[in-house]
KEDRENLO-463100 format. One line per field, with one value per residue: residue number from 1; residue in one letter; x, y, z of N, C-alpha, C in turn. Coordinates in steps of 0.1 Angstrom, whole numbers, plus 5000, padded with zeros to 4 digits. Each point is the difference from the previous one (the first is absolute). Layout:
<marlums>
k NUM/... .
r A/... .
n_east X/... .
n_north Y/... .
n_up Z/... .
ca_east X/... .
ca_north Y/... .
ca_up Z/... .
c_east X/... .
c_north Y/... .
c_up Z/... .
</marlums>
This chain:
<marlums>
k 1/2/3/4/5/6/7/8/9/10/11/12/13/14/15/16/17/18/19/20/21/22/23/24/25/26/27/28/29/30/31/32/33/34/35/36/37/38/39/40/41/42/43/44/45/46/47/48/49/50/51/52/53/54/55/56/57/58/59/60/61/62/63/64/65/66/67/68/69/70/71/72/73/74/75/76/77/78/79/80/81/82/83/84/85/86/87/88/89/90/91/92/93/94/95/96/97/98/99/100/101/102/103/104/105/106/107/108/109/110/111/112/113/114/115/116/117/118/119/120/121/122/123/124/125/126/127/128/129/130/131/132/133/134/135/136/137/138/139/140/141/142/143/144/145/146/147/148/149/150/151/152/153/154/155/156/157/158/159/160/161/162/163/164/165/166/167/168/169/170/171/172/173/174/175/176/177/178/179/180/181/182/183/184/185/186/187/188/189/190/191/192/193/194/195/196/197/198/199/200/201/202/203/204/205/206/207/208/209/210/211/212/213/214/215/216/217/218/219/220/221/222/223/224/225/226/227/228/229/230/231/232/233/234/235/236/237/238/239/240/241/242/243/244/245/246/247/248/249/250/251/252/253/254/255/256/257/258/259/260/261/262/263/264/265/266/267/268/269/270/271/272/273/274/275/276/277/278/279/280/281/282/283/284/285/286/287/288/289/290/291/292/293/294/295/296/297/298/299/300/301/302/303/304/305/306/307/308/309/310/311/312 .
r M/K/L/L/R/G/Q/Q/P/R/L/A/P/E/R/E/T/V/V/T/V/G/N/F/D/G/V/H/L/G/H/R/Q/L/L/Q/G/L/L/D/Y/G/Q/S/H/Q/L/D/T/A/V/V/L/F/E/P/Q/P/R/E/F/F/M/G/D/A/A/P/P/R/L/Y/A/L/R/D/K/V/V/A/L/R/D/M/G/M/D/W/V/W/V/M/R/F/D/G/R/L/A/A/E/E/P/E/D/F/V/L/Q/R/L/C/G/H/L/R/A/R/H/I/V/V/G/D/D/F/R/F/G/A/R/R/R/G/D/L/E/L/L/Q/S/M/G/P/E/R/G/F/T/A/V/G/T/R/S/F/I/A/A/D/Q/R/V/S/S/T/A/I/R/E/A/L/Q/A/G/D/F/A/T/A/E/M/L/L/G/H/P/Y/R/M/S/G/R/V/I/Y/G/Q/Q/L/G/R/Q/L/G/F/P/T/A/N/I/A/I/G/H/H/R/R/A/V/N/G/V/Y/R/V/W/A/R/L/E/T/D/G/E/R/L/P/A/I/A/N/V/G/I/K/P/S/F/A/H/L/G/P/L/L/E/V/H/L/L/Q/H/N/L/H/L/Y/G/R/P/L/T/V/E/F/I/E/K/V/R/D/A/R/K/F/A/S/L/D/Q/L/K/T/Q/I/H/Q/D/I/A/T/A/R/A/A/F/A/G/P/E/D .
n_east 5711/4992/4991/5004/4989/4998/4992/4988/5013/4990/5010/5000/5009/5000/5015/5008/5006/5009/5002/4999/4999/4999/5006/5011/5004/4996/4998/5009/5013/4998/4990/5010/5006/4993/4995/5014/5006/4985/5004/5014/4996/4993/5009/5007/4992/4998/5002/4987/5005/5002/4994/5003/4992/5003/4989/5002/5013/5005/5008/4995/4995/5005/5006/4992/4997/5003/4993/5006/5008/4990/5007/4991/4990/4988/4993/5009/4990/4987/4999/5007/4989/4990/5010/5003/4985/4999/4995/4999/4990/5005/4991/4999/4986/5006/4994/4993/4993/5006/5005/4986/4999/4996/5014/4991/4992/5012/5009/4995/4993/5008/5011/4999/4989/5001/5009/4997/5001/5009/5009/5007/5000/5007/5001/5015/4991/4997/4988/4993/4984/4991/5004/4998/4993/4992/5008/5015/5000/4988/5003/5010/4997/4989/5010/5007/4997/5002/5010/5007/5014/5011/5006/5009/5001/5013/4999/4995/5010/5004/5014/4997/4992/4993/4993/4996/4985/5007/5006/4993/4993/5010/5006/4989/4998/5015/4986/5001/4998/5012/4997/4991/5004/5013/4993/4991/5016/4996/4995/4997/4990/4983/4986/4992/4986/5001/5000/4991/5007/5009/5008/5002/5008/4990/4992/5014/4998/5000/4992/4992/5002/4984/5011/4990/5004/4992/4994/5004/5009/5012/5012/4996/5005/4997/5012/4999/5010/4997/4999/4992/4994/4999/4992/4989/5012/5003/4999/5009/4991/5012/4998/4989/5002/4987/5003/4991/5000/4992/5009/4999/4997/4999/4989/5014/5008/5005/5009/4998/5009/4998/5009/5001/5015/4993/4989/4995/5004/4992/5000/4989/4997/5014/5004/5005/5013/5004/5012/5002/5007/4991/5002/4992/4990/5001/4989/4994/4996/4993/5011/5003/4986/5002/5004/4986/4997/5009/4997/4989/5004/5004/4992/4989/5005/4999/4989/4999/5006/4996/4987/5003/5003/5007/4999/4992 .
n_north 5784/4990/5008/4991/4999/4996/4990/5005/5003/5005/5004/4991/4993/4995/5005/4986/4998/5008/5001/5014/5001/5014/5011/4995/5007/5004/4986/4997/4998/4997/5007/5007/4992/4998/5010/5004/4990/5010/5012/4998/4995/5016/5004/4996/5000/5010/5005/5002/5010/4997/5007/4995/5012/5002/5005/5004/5004/4989/5005/5005/4987/4993/5010/4999/5017/4991/5000/4997/5015/5000/4989/4991/5009/4997/5014/5001/4987/5007/5009/4997/4992/5011/5006/4987/5001/5003/4988/4995/5005/4996/5007/4994/5004/5007/4994/4996/5000/5009/5011/4997/5005/4984/4998/4985/5006/5010/4989/4993/5009/5003/4996/4985/4996/5014/5005/4984/5002/5001/5009/4998/5015/4995/5012/5002/5013/4994/5005/4994/5005/4992/5015/5005/4992/5010/4992/5004/4997/5004/5010/4999/5001/5010/5008/4989/4999/5012/4991/4999/5007/5000/5010/5000/5014/5003/5004/5007/4997/5012/5005/4985/5006/4996/5000/5010/4998/4991/4993/5002/4994/4993/5000/4996/4990/4998/5006/4990/5009/5000/4994/5006/5008/4994/4997/5009/5006/5011/5013/5002/4994/5008/4994/5005/5003/5016/5001/5004/5013/5011/5005/4990/4993/5001/4994/4992/4998/4990/4999/4986/4986/4997/4990/4991/4996/5003/4992/4996/4998/5011/4998/5010/5009/5012/5011/4998/5003/5006/4988/5006/4990/5007/4986/5011/5007/4995/5013/5002/5005/5008/4998/5002/4991/5000/4993/4993/5003/5010/5002/5012/4991/4998/5009/5005/4994/4983/5010/4999/5012/5008/5009/5000/4998/4997/4992/5005/4989/4998/4997/5004/4985/5006/4993/5002/4996/4999/5009/4989/5007/5007/4996/5011/4996/5002/4993/5014/5000/5007/5008/5002/5007/5012/4997/4992/5012/5003/4989/5001/5009/4995/4993/5009/5010/4990/4994/5013/5003/4991/5007/5013/4986/4988/4996/5001 .
n_up 0758/5006/5007/5010/5007/5013/5011/4993/4991/4993/4992/4992/5002/4987/5002/5001/5016/4999/5015/5002/5013/5006/5011/4997/5013/4992/5000/5010/4999/5011/5001/4994/5010/5014/4997/4999/5012/5002/4994/5007/5014/4998/4994/5002/5007/4991/5012/5004/5006/5014/5007/5014/5003/5011/4999/5011/5000/4996/4999/4989/4997/4999/4996/4989/5012/5009/4989/4990/5000/4995/4990/5000/4988/5000/4993/5004/5010/5001/5000/5008/5005/4998/5010/5010/4997/5011/4999/5012/5005/5012/4999/5009/5004/5013/5003/5010/4986/4994/5013/5002/4986/5002/4998/5005/5006/5004/5000/5000/5009/5004/5006/5003/5003/5004/5008/5000/5014/4989/5000/5016/5005/5011/5010/5003/5009/4994/5006/4999/5004/5003/5008/4990/5000/4990/4991/4994/5012/5002/4991/5005/5021/4998/4996/5001/5013/5001/4993/5012/4997/5012/4998/5008/5000/4993/5010/4997/4999/5000/4993/4997/4995/5008/4985/5006/5003/5013/4996/4992/5013/5005/4988/4996/5005/4993/4995/5001/4992/5002/5008/5007/4991/5008/5015/4994/4998/5010/4998/5014/4998/4999/5000/4995/5001/4995/5010/4997/5010/5009/4990/5011/4991/4991/5015/5000/4984/5000/4990/5003/4996/5006/5007/4998/5015/5003/5011/4988/5013/4999/4990/4992/5005/4995/5002/4989/4996/4991/4991/4995/4997/4988/5009/4995/5003/5011/5001/5004/5009/5002/5013/5012/5007/5005/5007/4998/5012/4993/5007/4995/4993/5013/5003/4988/5011/4997/4992/4985/5001/4983/5005/4987/4995/4991/5003/4997/5001/4991/5011/5002/5006/5002/4995/5014/4995/5013/4994/5008/5006/5006/5011/4999/5009/5013/4996/5000/5013/4991/5007/4988/4994/5002/5006/4997/4997/5015/5006/4994/4999/5007/5001/4994/5007/5012/4995/4998/5010/5007/4996/5003/5005/5000/4986/5007 .
ca_east 5000/4986/5004/4987/5000/4995/5004/4993/4999/4994/5006/5014/5005/4998/5012/5001/5007/5012/4993/5007/4994/5007/4997/5007/4999/5016/5001/5015/5007/5001/4985/4999/5006/4988/4991/5007/4998/4987/4994/5007/4997/4990/5003/5008/4989/4980/4994/4999/5006/4987/5005/4993/5003/4995/4991/5013/5012/4994/5010/4991/4984/5007/5003/4991/5009/5014/5008/5008/4992/4999/5007/4991/4986/4996/5001/5013/5009/4993/5006/5013/4996/4997/5012/5009/4994/4991/4983/4990/5002/4988/4999/4992/4997/5006/4991/4999/4995/5013/5011/4997/5000/5016/5010/5001/4987/5003/5003/4990/4985/5004/5011/4994/4986/4993/5011/5001/5016/5008/5013/4998/5015/4999/5009/5005/4994/4982/4994/4983/4992/5001/5013/5016/5007/5008/5013/5001/5004/4985/4995/5009/4991/4988/5001/5005/4984/4990/5001/5009/5015/5000/5012/5004/5010/5012/5006/5008/5013/5004/5011/5003/4989/4990/4994/4992/4995/5003/5012/4997/4996/5006/5004/4990/5003/5013/5007/5010/4991/5008/5000/4986/5001/5006/4988/4991/5005/4994/4995/4988/4988/4987/4991/4987/4995/5000/4983/4998/5000/4989/5004/5010/5014/4997/5000/5013/5008/5014/4990/5005/4997/4998/4993/4995/5010/4994/5002/5018/5015/5009/5013/5000/4990/5003/4998/5008/5008/4991/4999/4988/4998/4986/4999/4995/5008/5011/5008/5006/5001/5002/4991/5006/4986/4998/5000/4996/4991/5007/4994/4992/4989/4999/4987/4991/5004/5013/5002/5013/4995/5014/5002/5007/5006/5005/4988/4985/4990/4986/5000/4988/4996/5012/5005/5011/5014/5009/5014/5008/5014/5012/4992/5002/4994/4988/4989/4999/4986/5005/4988/4992/5004/5014/5012/4999/5003/5017/5007/4997/5005/5014/4998/5001/5011/5009/4999/5006/5014/5002/5002/5013/5011/5004/4989/4995 .
ca_north 4998/5001/5002/4993/5007/4992/4985/4992/5005/4991/4999/4990/5000/4991/4994/5002/5012/5003/5007/5004/5003/5007/5011/5009/5012/5010/4994/5002/4996/4981/4995/4997/4990/4988/5003/4998/4985/4992/5002/4991/4989/4998/5002/4986/4988/5004/5006/5013/5004/5002/5003/5001/5007/5000/5014/5004/4988/4993/5006/5010/4996/4994/5011/5015/5010/4992/4992/5010/5008/4998/5008/5004/5002/4990/5005/5001/4990/4993/5009/4991/4985/5002/5005/4991/4991/4989/4998/5001/5009/4998/5010/4989/5006/4992/5001/4988/4987/4994/4993/4986/4992/4991/5008/4992/5002/5016/4996/4993/5005/5013/5002/4991/5007/5011/5001/4992/5002/4989/5004/5011/5003/5011/5003/4991/5000/4999/4990/4998/4990/5001/4996/5004/4986/4996/5006/4991/4981/4995/5001/4987/4983/4997/4999/4990/4996/5012/5007/5015/5003/5014/5007/5015/5009/5004/5020/5009/5007/5009/5007/4994/4999/4993/5010/4998/5010/5005/5009/5008/5008/5004/5009/5013/5008/5006/5009/4996/4997/4993/4988/4997/4998/4991/4989/4997/4997/5010/5009/4995/5004/5003/5007/5002/5011/5012/5000/5011/4999/5010/5013/5011/5002/5007/5016/5002/5003/4986/4993/4990/4991/4990/4987/4990/4989/4989/4999/4988/5011/4998/4998/5012/5013/5010/5010/4989/5003/4989/5007/4999/4996/4994/4992/4998/5003/4996/5011/4999/5012/5004/5001/4997/4997/4999/4983/4997/5003/5010/5006/5012/4997/4980/4991/5000/4988/5001/5002/5001/5014/5003/5012/5000/5014/5010/4998/5000/4988/4993/4982/4998/4996/4995/4988/5009/4994/5007/4990/5007/5006/5000/5011/5015/4999/4992/5006/5006/5012/5014/5009/5009/4999/5008/4986/4990/5005/5005/4990/4992/5008/4996/4987/5001/5004/4991/4993/5006/5003/4986/4993/5008/4998/4990/4994/4984 .
ca_up 5016/5004/5015/5007/5014/5012/5001/4991/4985/4989/4991/5003/4987/4990/4999/5007/5002/5010/5012/5019/5013/5006/5003/4989/5006/4992/4985/4995/4988/5004/4992/4991/4994/5003/4986/4984/5002/4999/4985/4989/4994/4997/4986/4998/4999/4996/5013/5005/5014/5010/5012/5009/5008/5012/5005/5004/5003/5012/5011/5006/5006/5014/5008/5006/4996/5000/4987/4996/4989/4983/4988/4985/5007/4989/4987/4997/4997/4986/4986/4999/4996/4984/4989/5002/4990/5007/4992/5011/5015/5007/5013/5010/5013/5009/5013/5011/4996/4991/5008/5004/4988/5001/4993/4985/4993/4994/4994/4995/4995/4994/4986/4990/4995/4991/4991/4991/4998/4998/5007/5007/5003/5014/5006/5010/5009/5000/5008/4999/5006/5008/5007/4990/4998/4985/4996/4988/5001/5000/4986/4993/4997/4994/4986/4990/4998/4997/4982/4993/5008/5005/5002/5006/4996/5015/5005/4991/5007/4989/5008/5020/5010/4996/4999/5006/5006/5011/4996/4995/5006/5010/4990/5001/5019/5005/4988/4988/4985/4991/5002/4995/4990/4995/5000/4996/4982/4991/5013/5008/4992/5003/4988/4999/4991/5007/5008/5009/5012/5011/4990/5011/4996/4992/5005/5006/4991/4996/4992/4997/4990/5012/4995/5012/5001/5008/5013/5006/5003/4986/5006/5004/5008/4996/4987/4991/4983/4992/4989/4996/4986/4996/4989/4986/4990/5011/5000/5018/5008/5012/5010/5012/5008/5012/5001/5015/5007/5002/5015/5001/4991/5003/4993/4993/4999/4994/4988/4994/4994/4994/4993/4991/5001/4982/4994/5009/4991/5004/5004/5008/4994/4992/5004/5001/5007/5007/5005/5014/4998/5015/5009/5006/5011/5010/5003/5017/5000/4999/5012/4992/4984/4998/5004/4989/4983/5000/4996/4984/4995/5004/4992/4986/4999/5000/4991/4990/5002/5002/4983/4992/5001/4989/4995/5007 .
c_east 4987/5005/4988/4997/4992/5005/4995/4994/4993/5008/5017/5009/4997/5009/5007/5012/5015/4996/5011/4991/5009/4994/5009/4999/5010/5003/5016/5007/4996/4986/5001/5011/4994/4988/5003/4999/4990/4997/5011/4989/4985/5000/5004/4990/4988/4995/4996/5009/4990/5008/4990/5003/4988/4993/4996/5011/4996/5011/4985/4990/5008/5008/4997/5013/5015/5005/5012/4996/5002/5009/4992/4985/4998/5002/5016/5007/4992/5009/5017/5000/4994/5010/5007/4997/4991/4987/4991/5009/4986/5005/4995/5000/5008/4992/5000/4997/5015/5009/4997/5001/5012/5003/4999/4985/5001/5009/4989/4989/5009/5012/4994/4989/4998/5018/5005/5019/5011/5010/4995/5016/4998/5016/5006/4994/4986/4996/4983/4996/4996/5012/5010/5000/5005/5010/5003/5002/4987/4995/5010/4993/4990/5000/4998/4979/4992/5006/5009/5009/4999/5015/5004/5011/5008/5001/5006/5010/5001/5007/5006/4985/4987/4988/4982/4986/5004/5013/4996/4991/5008/5010/4992/4996/5007/5006/5010/4991/5013/5003/4985/4998/5009/4994/4992/4997/4990/5002/4991/4991/4991/4994/4987/4993/4995/4987/4997/5002/4992/5006/5011/5013/4995/4999/5006/5006/5005/4990/5008/4991/5001/4996/4999/5010/4992/5002/5013/5008/5002/5011/5006/4994/5006/5002/5014/5003/4995/4998/4981/5000/4985/4997/5001/5013/5014/5007/5003/5002/5003/4991/5004/4989/4997/4995/4987/4985/5007/4998/4994/4987/5000/4984/4999/5006/5014/4999/5016/4996/5011/4997/5007/5007/5005/4986/4985/4988/4986/5004/4991/4994/5010/5010/5018/5008/5008/5013/5008/5013/5005/4989/5002/5001/4990/4988/4997/4987/5003/4988/4990/5003/5011/5012/5001/5005/5011/5004/4998/5010/5016/5001/5005/5015/5012/5000/5002/5013/5007/4998/5006/5013/5004/4989/4995/5000 .
c_north 5000/4999/4993/5008/4993/4991/4990/5008/4995/5002/4990/4999/4991/4988/4998/5009/4998/5006/5002/5008/5009/5012/5012/5013/5007/4996/5001/4995/4982/5002/5001/4992/4989/5004/4997/4985/4995/5003/4990/4986/4996/5000/4987/4989/5004/5000/5018/5003/5008/5007/5005/5011/5003/5015/5001/4992/4990/5007/5015/4997/4995/5012/5013/5007/4995/4995/5008/5005/4994/5012/5001/4998/4986/5002/4997/4988/4991/5006/4994/4990/5001/5002/4994/4988/4987/4997/5003/5006/4994/5006/4991/5010/4989/5002/4989/4988/4995/4998/4986/4987/4992/5000/4986/5007/5009/4994/4991/5008/5018/4996/4989/5005/5008/5001/4993/4998/4983/5004/5010/5005/5010/5003/4993/4998/5000/4995/5002/4993/5004/4992/4999/4984/4995/5003/4991/4986/4999/5001/4988/4988/5001/4998/4988/4994/5011/5004/5018/4994/5013/5001/5013/5002/5005/5013/5006/5013/5017/5005/4992/5002/4990/5008/4994/5013/5008/5013/5011/5013/5007/5009/5015/5010/5006/5008/4993/4994/4996/4985/4993/4999/4990/4991/4998/5002/5014/5008/4998/5016/4998/5003/4998/5008/5012/5002/5016/5001/5009/5008/5006/5003/5012/5020/5004/5006/4989/4990/4988/4990/4991/4984/4997/4991/4987/5000/4992/5007/4999/4998/5016/5010/5011/5007/4996/5011/4984/5005/4994/4993/5000/4988/5001/5005/4999/5012/5001/5016/5002/5001/5001/4991/4994/4984/5000/5010/5017/5004/5007/4998/4983/4997/4998/4983/5003/5002/5002/5014/4998/5017/5002/5016/5007/4999/5005/4993/4998/4984/4996/4984/4989/4988/5004/4990/5008/4989/5012/5004/5000/5008/5011/4998/4991/5007/5005/5011/5014/5011/5007/4998/5005/4991/4994/5006/5004/4986/4995/5012/4997/4985/5001/5006/4988/4994/5006/5001/4982/4994/5009/4999/4989/4992/4985/4987 .
c_up 5006/5017/5007/5013/5006/4998/4988/4992/4990/4991/5003/4987/4992/4999/5014/5006/5005/5009/5009/5005/5008/4998/4987/5002/4994/4985/4998/4996/5005/4997/4985/4988/4998/4990/4987/4998/4995/4987/4990/5001/4999/4984/4997/5002/5001/5011/5001/5009/5007/5012/5010/5008/5016/5003/5015/4998/5016/5017/5005/5001/5019/5008/5001/4993/5001/4990/4995/4989/4986/4992/4989/5007/4989/4992/4996/4996/4989/4986/4999/4995/4986/4987/4996/4989/5007/4993/5010/5015/5007/5016/5010/5012/5009/5015/5007/4995/4993/5006/5008/4993/5001/4985/4986/4998/4991/4985/4989/4993/4993/4987/4993/4999/4995/4987/4992/5002/4996/5007/5008/5002/5011/5002/5011/5012/4995/5010/4998/5005/5019/5014/4992/4997/4988/4997/4986/5003/5002/4987/4990/4998/4995/4985/4991/5001/4993/4986/5002/5009/5005/5006/5009/4994/5014/4996/4987/5005/4992/5016/5013/5006/4994/5001/5005/5002/5008/4996/4994/5004/5013/4989/5001/5013/5004/4985/4991/4986/4994/5003/4997/4984/4992/5000/4995/4981/4996/5013/5005/4995/5008/4987/5002/4992/5012/5003/5003/5014/5005/4994/5013/4993/4990/5008/5008/4995/4994/4995/5004/4995/5012/4992/5019/4997/5011/5012/5007/5000/4986/5006/5000/5005/5003/4987/4991/4986/4994/4984/4995/4986/4996/4989/4987/4994/5006/5000/5012/5004/5011/5010/5013/5005/5015/5001/5017/5005/5006/5018/4996/4999/4999/4994/4987/4993/4988/4986/4997/4996/4995/4993/4987/5005/4990/4993/5004/4988/5006/5002/5006/4989/4988/5009/5002/5009/5005/5004/5011/4997/5014/5012/5002/5013/5007/5001/5016/4996/5006/5008/4990/4986/4998/5003/4990/4987/4999/4998/4990/4992/5005/4993/4987/4995/4999/4988/4982/4999/4993/4982/4994/5004/4992/5003/5004/4993 .
</marlums>
């Protein structure tokens, strides 16, 4: 897979492409149905597959902190698209200039021009361009003259429920990880490379593997029972994780902190994937380090007892 960045990347496909455009937050079952159709069409018509993403996501640009929390960091989306077999992923910077771009110009310059689109696939609620004026109807009206076709996909239904990023977000915020897993097609997870922190966990007697999760709000926040997977060997390790800004150490910024329950491995610099099982408690501020240590002991005991029960 080749990754394009920015609004004017130098690299471009040599073959014509089948293209889709969207946020793909979560890369859930509905997204995967669309993407599989992209792959099938590309294979049968000898076309490369291309996905256009926006960073930040448009609603984050327009709404700021009021935007819905993210399911996936950009890294997780790109990895999921790579693993599905996409040929090209274009991460396009979304700013005022792009927001004001007329949808016809976006199609002609970006999709037809840079990506050499011959077929375009979009979701049923897809809108793009200035004033959200672009839609499937506009694409289909432009296609005959410009040499491409365009189709829309219907919503994907699982267990009588429309699969959407919103539905998954609501399930996670309610602590309903079973529903989130059903809609995603896999356990909800976060990943990244372990970085050096301030060693506070180690000083407290609970060493943690820290992953920076960026400044965007996440759909999970608090303390969770999780599985930690090393991407190099896939081993699944029982763990407990804290997600978000720790009220007692807000100056450190948002982190995913993972404490392995049965191992003390050297993880710095290694890629780690965390699969969420259930919420243990909400985040809260403690009056002293002793109170914090006591609570961490309780959290770990809760997690150990759950792991000792029936296998998840």
